[in-house]
VOTIRO-728633 format. One record per residue (C-alpha): residue number from 1; residue in one letter; x, y, z. Coordinates in Angstrom, 3 decimals. Layout:
pos,code,east,north,up
NUM,A,X,Y,Z;
...
This chain:
pos,code,east,north,up
1,M,0.022,0.017,0.004;
2,I,2.862,2.360,0.704;
3,K,4.145,2.323,-2.830;
4,R,0.789,3.182,-4.345;
5,R,0.036,5.972,-1.847;
6,S,3.417,7.508,-2.542;
7,L,2.793,7.435,-6.223;
8,L,-0.605,9.168,-5.826;
9,A,0.880,11.715,-3.514;
10,G,3.559,12.472,-6.155;
11,F,0.902,13.077,-8.808;
12,A,-0.956,15.295,-6.446;
13,A,2.088,17.366,-5.653;
14,L,2.776,17.780,-9.337;
15,A,-0.728,19.012,-9.937;
16,V,-1.318,21.509,-7.047;
17,S,-0.749,24.459,-9.318;
18,G,-3.223,23.118,-11.793;
19,I,-6.273,23.255,-9.498;
20,V,-8.199,26.468,-10.034;
21,A,-11.422,27.364,-8.374;
22,G,-14.455,28.213,-10.467;
23,C,-15.783,26.899,-13.701;
24,S,-13.805,28.429,-16.515;
25,N,-13.969,26.078,-19.462;
26,G,-10.157,26.270,-19.474;
27,S,-9.879,26.358,-23.217;
28,S,-7.588,28.571,-25.200;
29,D,-10.370,28.945,-27.709;
30,G,-12.307,32.071,-26.611;
31,N,-15.315,31.122,-28.875;
32,L,-16.479,28.324,-26.587;
33,P,-19.714,28.971,-24.698;
34,A,-19.576,29.734,-21.000;
35,D,-19.450,26.690,-18.724;
36,E,-22.629,26.044,-16.744;
37,S,-21.188,23.572,-14.228;
38,D,-21.747,26.074,-11.368;
39,A,-25.500,25.739,-11.813;
40,F,-25.151,22.163,-10.356;
41,G,-22.863,23.187,-7.536;
42,F,-19.539,22.374,-9.187;
43,K,-16.617,21.651,-6.799;
44,A,-13.079,22.194,-7.876;
45,E,-11.849,19.510,-5.502;
46,G,-13.192,16.510,-3.721;
47,L,-16.313,14.418,-4.155;
48,P,-18.978,14.628,-5.267;
49,I,-17.991,16.670,-8.257;
50,V,-21.343,18.501,-8.260;
51,E,-23.802,19.051,-5.428;
52,K,-26.938,18.527,-7.580;
53,T,-27.187,15.500,-9.887;
54,L,-25.855,16.487,-13.336;
55,P,-27.158,14.510,-16.286;
56,L,-24.779,13.840,-19.209;
57,T,-24.939,11.644,-22.307;
58,F,-22.014,9.568,-23.518;
59,S,-21.569,7.558,-26.750;
60,G,-18.800,5.406,-28.159;
61,T,-17.710,1.812,-28.599;
62,K,-17.800,-1.131,-26.184;
63,S,-16.939,-4.783,-26.284;
64,A,-19.474,-7.069,-27.947;
65,L,-19.561,-9.063,-24.677;
66,A,-20.107,-6.041,-22.478;
67,P,-23.589,-5.395,-21.002;
68,D,-25.202,-1.986,-20.926;
69,Y,-22.777,0.207,-19.070;
70,E,-25.371,1.330,-16.635;
71,T,-25.436,-2.163,-15.147;
72,M,-21.686,-2.388,-14.531;
73,E,-20.692,-2.176,-10.853;
74,L,-17.838,0.262,-11.558;
75,V,-20.020,2.569,-13.577;
76,Q,-22.676,2.626,-10.803;
77,R,-19.864,3.546,-8.333;
78,W,-18.802,6.414,-10.577;
79,K,-22.323,7.788,-10.501;
80,N,-22.634,7.512,-6.728;
81,D,-19.249,9.061,-6.150;
82,T,-19.438,11.976,-8.479;
83,N,-23.185,12.825,-8.598;
84,I,-22.908,12.839,-12.368;
85,D,-25.556,10.627,-13.929;
86,I,-24.551,9.456,-17.382;
87,T,-26.887,8.037,-20.009;
88,W,-24.766,5.609,-21.949;
89,D,-25.150,4.856,-25.623;
90,N,-22.052,2.763,-26.202;
91,L,-22.294,0.108,-28.903;
92,P,-20.167,-2.737,-30.346;
93,D,-17.661,-1.477,-32.967;
94,N,-19.494,-2.598,-36.138;
95,V,-22.812,-1.008,-34.941;
96,Y,-21.223,2.138,-33.617;
97,A,-19.382,2.964,-36.835;
98,E,-22.514,3.743,-38.637;
99,R,-24.023,5.575,-35.742;
100,K,-20.859,7.643,-35.398;
101,N,-20.950,8.817,-38.934;
102,L,-24.573,9.849,-38.722;
103,M,-24.020,11.502,-35.368;
104,L,-21.047,13.582,-36.626;
105,A,-22.782,14.522,-39.868;
106,S,-26.046,15.532,-38.295;
107,G,-24.635,17.515,-35.308;
108,D,-26.928,15.539,-33.000;
109,L,-24.118,15.036,-30.454;
110,P,-23.753,13.469,-27.034;
111,D,-21.922,15.452,-24.342;
112,A,-18.852,13.240,-24.626;
113,L,-17.400,10.261,-26.502;
114,F,-16.124,7.456,-24.271;
115,N,-13.976,4.938,-26.266;
116,T,-14.450,7.409,-29.094;
117,G,-13.767,5.107,-32.063;
118,L,-12.407,8.170,-33.944;
119,S,-9.605,7.969,-36.469;
120,D,-6.894,10.624,-36.411;
121,A,-8.493,12.198,-39.459;
122,E,-11.868,12.280,-37.669;
123,V,-10.242,13.829,-34.617;
124,V,-8.524,16.547,-36.569;
125,T,-11.595,17.248,-38.763;
126,N,-14.031,17.426,-35.877;
127,G,-11.647,19.424,-33.730;
128,S,-10.931,22.012,-36.344;
129,N,-14.634,22.406,-37.174;
130,G,-15.637,22.775,-33.550;
131,T,-17.466,19.449,-33.064;
132,L,-14.869,18.407,-30.496;
133,I,-13.633,21.037,-28.101;
134,P,-9.915,21.585,-27.207;
135,L,-9.054,20.065,-23.908;
136,E,-5.564,21.384,-22.961;
137,G,-6.945,24.286,-20.935;
138,L,-9.399,22.055,-19.136;
139,I,-6.559,19.620,-18.366;
140,D,-4.500,22.442,-16.824;
141,E,-7.374,23.678,-14.721;
142,H,-9.493,20.658,-13.875;
143,A,-7.436,17.467,-14.385;
144,P,-4.648,17.478,-11.805;
145,I,-3.994,13.717,-12.040;
146,L,-3.740,13.619,-15.844;
147,K,-1.740,16.882,-15.864;
148,G,0.797,15.389,-13.451;
149,I,1.242,12.369,-15.669;
150,L,1.593,14.435,-18.873;
151,D,4.105,16.656,-17.232;
152,K,6.230,13.625,-16.398;
153,R,5.566,12.015,-19.798;
154,P,5.962,14.471,-22.636;
155,D,5.869,11.544,-25.031;
156,I,2.210,10.868,-24.072;
157,R,1.379,14.563,-24.308;
158,G,2.985,14.755,-27.678;
159,A,1.111,11.692,-28.967;
160,I,-2.298,13.301,-28.140;
161,T,-1.458,16.804,-29.443;
162,A,-2.649,17.665,-32.877;
163,S,-0.529,19.759,-35.259;
164,D,-2.570,22.821,-34.435;
165,G,-1.343,22.599,-30.833;
166,H,-4.686,21.454,-29.389;
167,I,-5.578,18.288,-27.569;
168,Y,-8.933,16.990,-28.679;
169,T,-8.939,13.500,-27.179;
170,L,-7.650,11.961,-23.956;
171,P,-5.466,8.871,-23.941;
172,A,-5.607,5.260,-22.830;
173,V,-2.180,3.830,-22.115;
174,E,-1.098,0.258,-21.180;
175,E,2.662,-0.307,-21.300;
176,L,2.909,-4.077,-21.326;
177,G,4.987,-4.471,-24.445;
178,I,2.720,-7.096,-26.115;
179,L,0.703,-5.181,-28.706;
180,A,3.324,-5.640,-31.451;
181,F,2.499,-9.361,-31.724;
182,P,-1.199,-9.996,-31.142;
183,N,-1.758,-12.948,-33.460;
184,F,-0.775,-16.225,-31.810;
185,L,-1.333,-19.426,-33.918;
186,F,-2.716,-22.447,-32.159;
187,V,-3.411,-25.964,-33.348;
188,N,-5.389,-28.964,-32.118;
189,K,-2.720,-31.293,-30.708;
190,T,-5.171,-34.034,-29.847;
191,W,-6.087,-34.283,-33.501;
192,L,-2.446,-34.099,-34.525;
193,D,-1.604,-36.978,-32.192;
194,E,-4.478,-39.052,-33.552;
195,A,-3.166,-38.397,-37.089;
196,G,0.441,-39.225,-36.084;
197,L,1.622,-35.699,-36.977;
198,P,3.962,-33.366,-34.946;
199,V,3.106,-29.895,-33.985;
200,P,4.034,-28.093,-37.179;
201,T,7.223,-25.958,-37.419;
202,T,7.068,-25.160,-41.114;
203,I,4.334,-23.850,-43.440;
204,D,4.331,-27.227,-45.282;
205,E,3.804,-29.190,-42.073;
206,Y,0.998,-26.733,-41.103;
207,E,-0.767,-27.229,-44.484;
208,A,-0.493,-31.041,-43.950;
209,A,-2.069,-30.676,-40.545;
210,L,-5.010,-28.681,-41.991;
211,R,-5.572,-31.442,-44.602;
212,A,-5.578,-34.065,-41.882;
213,F,-8.133,-32.097,-39.942;
214,K,-10.297,-31.823,-43.093;
215,E,-10.298,-35.587,-43.447;
216,R,-11.934,-35.971,-40.058;
217,G,-15.218,-35.260,-41.847;
218,Q,-18.177,-32.967,-42.061;
219,G,-18.408,-30.373,-39.253;
220,T,-14.672,-29.996,-38.846;
221,I,-13.160,-26.562,-39.172;
222,P,-9.467,-26.958,-40.109;
223,L,-8.668,-23.181,-39.788;
224,S,-10.706,-20.205,-38.662;
225,F,-9.717,-16.585,-38.283;
226,R,-11.061,-13.075,-38.510;
227,V,-10.086,-10.480,-41.203;
228,D,-10.809,-7.283,-39.188;
229,S,-9.914,-8.358,-35.660;
230,F,-7.187,-7.086,-33.408;
231,A,-5.892,-10.590,-32.604;
232,A,-7.169,-13.102,-35.091;
233,N,-5.443,-12.169,-38.381;
234,V,-3.404,-14.306,-40.843;
235,A,-0.423,-11.850,-41.059;
236,D,2.066,-14.477,-39.982;
237,L,0.683,-16.988,-42.395;
238,I,1.075,-14.424,-45.185;
239,A,4.609,-13.832,-44.064;
240,A,5.373,-17.580,-44.072;
241,I,3.811,-18.198,-47.468;
242,G,4.882,-15.095,-49.352;
243,G,7.990,-13.947,-47.404;
244,L,6.745,-10.458,-46.510;
245,P,5.339,-9.567,-43.068;
246,D,1.882,-7.902,-42.970;
247,N,-0.549,-6.280,-40.506;
248,N,-4.062,-4.897,-40.416;
249,D,-3.015,-1.597,-41.993;
250,H,-0.962,-3.393,-44.742;
251,R,1.608,-0.722,-43.790;
252,I,4.974,-1.827,-42.481;
253,V,8.458,-0.358,-42.070;
254,Q,11.632,-2.156,-43.091;
255,D,15.023,-0.530,-43.132;
256,G,13.459,2.912,-42.761;
257,K,11.167,2.519,-45.767;
258,V,7.349,2.595,-45.408;
259,I,5.879,-0.254,-47.492;
260,F,2.284,-0.990,-48.514;
261,T,2.173,-4.731,-48.480;
262,A,-1.107,-5.295,-50.468;
263,V,0.463,-4.432,-53.800;
264,R,3.583,-6.560,-53.429;
265,D,4.095,-9.850,-55.283;
266,E,4.829,-11.604,-51.998;
267,W,1.318,-10.609,-50.682;
268,R,-0.256,-11.742,-53.946;
269,T,1.436,-15.131,-53.633;
270,A,0.205,-15.538,-50.104;
271,V,-3.377,-14.623,-50.946;
272,K,-3.414,-16.928,-53.880;
273,K,-2.275,-19.813,-51.633;
274,L,-4.921,-18.995,-49.081;
275,G,-7.438,-19.196,-51.903;
276,E,-6.250,-22.664,-52.775;
277,W,-6.709,-23.681,-49.089;
278,Y,-10.271,-22.268,-49.208;
279,Q,-11.110,-24.294,-52.333;
280,E,-9.886,-27.392,-50.532;
281,G,-12.199,-26.646,-47.649;
282,L,-9.345,-25.906,-45.238;
283,I,-10.608,-22.369,-44.273;
284,D,-13.770,-21.623,-42.392;
285,P,-16.162,-19.730,-44.710;
286,E,-17.300,-17.535,-41.817;
287,S,-13.750,-16.147,-41.407;
288,F,-14.721,-13.154,-43.483;
289,S,-18.009,-12.283,-41.659;
290,Q,-17.918,-13.556,-38.025;
291,D,-17.713,-11.281,-35.010;
292,D,-15.763,-12.047,-31.877;
293,P,-18.501,-13.821,-29.957;
294,T,-19.196,-16.139,-32.941;
295,Y,-15.473,-16.759,-33.441;
296,L,-14.762,-17.507,-29.787;
297,A,-17.755,-19.838,-29.510;
298,K,-16.307,-22.239,-32.157;
299,G,-13.495,-23.437,-29.924;
300,K,-15.959,-24.303,-27.248;
301,A,-18.476,-26.164,-29.454;
302,D,-19.578,-29.659,-28.556;
303,P,-18.340,-31.875,-30.069;
304,M,-14.864,-30.336,-30.629;
305,S,-14.713,-28.999,-34.211;
306,L,-11.906,-26.453,-34.424;
307,G,-8.533,-27.553,-35.820;
308,S,-6.528,-24.355,-35.802;
309,F,-7.170,-20.731,-34.928;
310,I,-5.448,-17.433,-34.302;
311,W,-5.955,-15.489,-31.049;
312,W,-3.793,-14.051,-28.335;
313,E,-4.881,-16.434,-25.583;
314,M,-5.755,-20.068,-25.809;
315,K,-8.127,-20.372,-22.888;
316,E,-10.277,-17.532,-24.028;
317,A,-10.769,-19.172,-27.413;
318,V,-11.298,-22.815,-26.439;
319,G,-12.188,-22.775,-22.671;
320,E,-10.250,-24.093,-19.756;
321,D,-11.301,-27.682,-20.184;
322,R,-9.745,-27.810,-23.650;
323,V,-6.471,-26.131,-23.036;
324,A,-4.692,-29.535,-23.048;
325,D,-6.098,-30.336,-26.466;
326,Y,-4.293,-27.388,-28.182;
327,A,-0.720,-26.311,-28.670;
328,H,0.835,-22.984,-29.473;
329,V,2.552,-23.079,-32.853;
330,G,4.600,-19.857,-32.854;
331,V,6.167,-18.452,-35.970;
332,L,6.288,-21.074,-38.811;
333,K,9.322,-21.438,-41.025;
334,G,8.436,-20.125,-44.433;
335,F,9.000,-21.467,-47.928;
336,D,12.621,-20.408,-47.621;
337,G,13.132,-21.744,-44.071;
338,K,13.062,-18.278,-42.496;
339,Q,10.732,-17.318,-39.604;
340,R,9.162,-13.943,-39.962;
341,A,7.011,-12.481,-37.179;
342,S,4.758,-9.678,-38.397;
343,V,4.731,-6.550,-36.258;
344,S,1.380,-4.765,-35.855;
345,N,0.966,-0.953,-35.752;
346,Y,-1.030,-1.052,-32.536;
347,A,0.484,1.540,-30.180;
348,E,0.460,1.432,-26.407;
349,I,-0.702,5.035,-26.414;
350,N,-4.324,5.139,-27.665;
351,R,-5.263,8.661,-28.517;
352,G,-9.054,8.144,-28.754;
353,A,-10.191,7.211,-25.202;
354,F,-12.353,10.270,-24.457;
355,A,-13.549,13.500,-26.089;
356,I,-15.875,16.285,-25.103;
357,T,-18.244,17.645,-27.745;
358,S,-19.539,21.164,-28.461;
359,A,-22.924,20.086,-27.175;
360,N,-21.519,19.852,-23.614;
361,K,-22.561,22.779,-21.360;
362,Y,-20.542,21.397,-18.419;
363,P,-16.964,20.707,-19.710;
364,A,-15.309,21.565,-16.357;
365,A,-17.402,18.940,-14.468;
366,T,-16.959,16.443,-17.326;
367,M,-13.172,16.862,-17.306;
368,R,-13.074,16.431,-13.541;
369,W,-15.097,13.237,-14.006;
370,A,-12.637,11.968,-16.656;
371,D,-9.631,12.941,-14.492;
372,R,-10.584,10.526,-11.765;
373,L,-10.070,7.615,-14.153;
374,Y,-6.375,8.533,-14.393;
375,D,-5.782,7.734,-10.758;
376,P,-3.515,4.679,-11.173;
377,V,-5.841,2.494,-9.004;
378,M,-8.940,3.621,-10.841;
379,S,-7.168,3.100,-14.156;
380,A,-6.517,-0.469,-13.135;
381,E,-10.211,-0.983,-12.314;
382,T,-11.330,0.748,-15.517;
383,R,-9.159,-1.522,-17.555;
384,W,-9.501,-4.840,-15.677;
385,G,-12.532,-4.566,-13.476;
386,P,-13.484,-3.588,-9.918;
387,I,-11.522,-4.440,-6.788;
388,G,-13.326,-7.365,-5.197;
389,V,-14.551,-8.691,-8.494;
390,T,-11.454,-9.057,-10.694;
391,L,-8.788,-7.444,-8.529;
392,E,-7.547,-7.809,-4.973;
393,E,-4.508,-6.557,-3.032;
394,N,-1.701,-8.983,-2.268;
395,A,0.539,-8.794,0.823;
396,D,2.646,-6.084,-0.769;
397,G,-0.343,-3.855,-1.577;
398,I,-0.183,-4.596,-5.236;
399,L,-3.428,-5.287,-7.113;
400,V,-3.505,-8.791,-8.588;
401,Q,-6.058,-10.775,-10.560;
402,I,-8.731,-12.827,-8.809;
403,P,-8.924,-16.140,-10.794;
404,A,-11.876,-16.351,-13.047;
405,K,-14.715,-18.785,-12.240;
406,A,-14.646,-22.196,-13.862;
407,G,-15.898,-22.054,-17.418;
408,E,-15.062,-18.352,-17.886;
409,S,-11.731,-16.917,-19.064;
410,E,-10.195,-13.783,-17.627;
411,G,-10.680,-12.089,-21.019;
412,E,-14.343,-12.752,-21.204;
413,R,-14.808,-11.646,-17.579;
414,R,-12.851,-8.478,-18.186;
415,Q,-15.051,-7.503,-21.178;
416,K,-18.183,-7.886,-18.995;
417,V,-17.027,-5.817,-16.024;
418,A,-14.446,-3.291,-17.257;
419,P,-15.698,-0.344,-19.407;
420,G,-12.251,0.788,-20.636;
421,G,-12.071,4.381,-21.654;
422,P,-9.529,6.906,-20.339;
423,C,-6.853,5.240,-18.181;
424,I,-3.093,5.118,-17.902;
425,T,-1.072,2.213,-16.569;
426,T,2.670,2.799,-17.212;
427,R,5.656,0.419,-16.873;
428,E,6.160,1.864,-13.417;
429,H,2.550,1.249,-12.404;
430,F,2.928,-2.443,-13.370;
431,E,5.594,-2.615,-10.683;
432,T,3.998,-0.420,-7.978;
433,V,0.242,-0.460,-8.423;
434,V,-1.098,-3.417,-10.382;
435,A,0.479,-6.648,-11.515;
436,P,0.022,-7.778,-15.122;
437,E,-2.743,-10.247,-15.524;
438,P,-1.359,-13.765,-15.470;
439,R,-2.457,-14.216,-19.059;
440,A,-0.770,-10.912,-19.933;
441,K,2.413,-12.033,-18.175;
442,E,2.266,-15.263,-20.137;
443,R,1.882,-13.290,-23.368;
444,Q,4.928,-11.167,-22.462;
445,E,6.968,-14.341,-21.991;
446,M,5.615,-15.856,-25.246;
447,V,6.409,-12.660,-27.170;
448,A,9.964,-12.601,-25.812;
449,E,10.558,-16.280,-26.620;
450,F,8.652,-16.969,-29.804;
451,Y,8.027,-13.694,-31.672;
452,E,10.466,-10.927,-30.831;
453,P,13.547,-12.905,-32.030;
454,Y,11.866,-13.200,-35.482;
455,R,10.624,-9.588,-35.769;
456,A,10.474,-9.086,-39.491;
457,N,9.455,-5.402,-39.663;
458,D,9.094,-2.265,-37.551;
459,A,5.771,-0.880,-36.656;
460,Y,4.653,2.383,-38.178;
461,P,4.949,4.701,-35.091;
462,P,2.070,6.673,-33.526;
463,V,2.731,9.790,-35.659;
464,M,0.119,12.531,-35.360;
465,L,-0.118,13.703,-38.916;
466,S,-0.656,17.352,-39.729;
467,N,-3.978,18.761,-40.867;
468,E,-2.599,19.073,-44.383;
469,E,-1.344,15.516,-44.422;
470,L,-4.601,14.154,-43.181;
471,Q,-6.471,16.092,-45.764;
472,Q,-4.290,14.519,-48.458;
473,I,-4.741,10.944,-47.357;
474,N,-8.141,10.740,-45.622;
475,D,-10.496,10.122,-48.631;
476,P,-8.071,8.025,-50.663;
477,Q,-7.028,5.895,-47.728;
478,T,-10.622,5.047,-46.961;
479,E,-11.192,3.974,-50.513;
480,I,-7.918,2.012,-50.584;
481,N,-8.710,0.143,-47.374;
482,T,-12.210,-0.704,-48.575;
483,L,-10.964,-2.074,-51.853;
484,V,-8.181,-4.094,-50.291;
485,G,-10.514,-5.618,-47.694;
486,R,-13.098,-6.544,-50.338;
487,K,-10.539,-8.034,-52.657;
488,F,-8.777,-10.013,-49.951;
489,A,-12.041,-11.818,-49.141;
490,T,-13.106,-12.174,-52.778;
491,W,-9.820,-13.588,-53.995;
492,I,-9.691,-16.201,-51.216;
493,V,-13.273,-17.304,-51.729;
494,E,-13.327,-17.068,-55.551;
495,G,-9.629,-17.651,-56.418;
496,T,-9.606,-14.868,-59.018;
497,I,-6.485,-12.957,-57.932;
498,D,-4.324,-13.645,-61.047;
499,A,-7.042,-12.447,-63.478;
500,E,-7.792,-9.317,-61.476;
501,W,-4.388,-8.339,-60.070;
502,D,-3.129,-5.864,-62.701;
503,A,-6.492,-3.974,-62.701;
504,Y,-6.471,-3.933,-58.922;
505,V,-2.980,-2.405,-58.723;
506,A,-3.915,0.140,-61.329;
507,Q,-7.131,1.065,-59.399;
508,L,-5.161,1.546,-56.173;
509,E,-2.786,3.904,-58.044;
510,Q,-5.743,5.852,-59.392;
511,M,-7.116,6.203,-55.875;
512,G,-3.811,7.845,-54.838;
513,L,-1.819,5.114,-53.142;
514,S,1.538,6.545,-54.154;
515,K,0.671,9.903,-52.695;
516,V,-0.673,8.325,-49.520;
517,M,2.603,6.427,-49.058;
518,E,4.666,9.557,-49.675;
519,V,2.825,11.277,-46.909;
520,Y,3.418,8.431,-44.514;
521,Q,7.090,8.217,-45.511;
522,A,7.629,11.965,-44.937;
523,A,5.804,11.835,-41.517;
524,Y,7.948,8.785,-40.608;
525,D,11.170,10.566,-41.575;
526,R,10.092,13.607,-39.546;
527,Y,9.273,11.493,-36.575;
528,K,12.588,9.695,-36.652;
529,S,14.625,12.923,-36.988;
530,A,12.789,14.663,-34.128;
């Protein structure tokens, strides 16, 4: 307990000068309307934040497994502690995407976005047009905890600051060092043993295993994955088949050069091979349409039907009672005998955790509400769930995971009880406040042993592009991503990549691919020279 209290005291000391009485909106933009938090008895310090119940509306994304936020224990505690009553309209990613576009276009805005789901381009566009209000003044005046962290960590401040100098969104940070390699490949070892096959170490052995699984008969799924998931992608299979690493963005860095993978011959070779696997019945047809709940249910189906899958934790995908049936494969040796681990572009600093919109008449109270979530203990609860439900203190005063109940993984439980949103857990916090989840610690060890030694590319860093750069790439990049995603699925299912490849490459060029990559290269060079 001493370590954590000392840490909190340090942040408080850093932030004393940032606490200002009254309800100025704190913005450097003088065009913002006057803050009306005082009408509800706003308090610059302590709890509750307001004397009279203040109603606010929030929208944004949430996990597909999460219940309505109003029912979460932690969310109910926030309401009772602060006297701020939030009406939540958070939706799963695929549903929220359409709602978000309509909301921003119509101007029918909530007071704030929690898990905003905004791209950098959307942040800059909606910040510059006034839909999102600048937050740096509010942080200085009404967010002492966050201000203390940003003063100590200029890299975090820099990552959330737009090129116009404003901060439009608040961050979520988790410095575990595991986001670079989210796609772990697993295989059904029980079925391998029955077929007399070893756990594969090469792409050819893996292909043989999938064929053996197919021979088990109807109802068997040799390989399942997801094409738009954080942790269920075939990037490492593409690397093993074609020789070029890949990631969700199809944007990698090798030797200082920014590369778009989805126009390279290596990517074409890999997609063609995956198409051949599909025609043989080795790939789950639902791989191109399923959501996470559908995907994660397949490993738990009775009777056992899943041969191989990609996820970042075995137990979450197949259930505790089947862990012994599966084995981690790691990075397969490719056609040339080399192992290539694809590095994602997922950054440990997420810029889009929280934003306040121009519809909000109470930004001071709202910022004070968000600032509480940056308390290191509250950040741990926000990310992993409440103390007493998912977390407990050990003898050293460090928060550790309470084991999940039988039949439920820690990942599934977390999605049901932890809302996410604005939070910061730094490397230091993982030593003094909260221990990594056992499954996260396991992933750290797996990354260090099985993936990091075979790192085949660098991630594109979390560069905040300028307004001009975003204007140049926003529309063409959307069209490019849509085309690549559609063609990837079509070519695997229909096997028409050779006939359509030249026209596809020409179409991407007409959409502005070369210009987009020039922008990314220039921004990367600027970032590296800073």
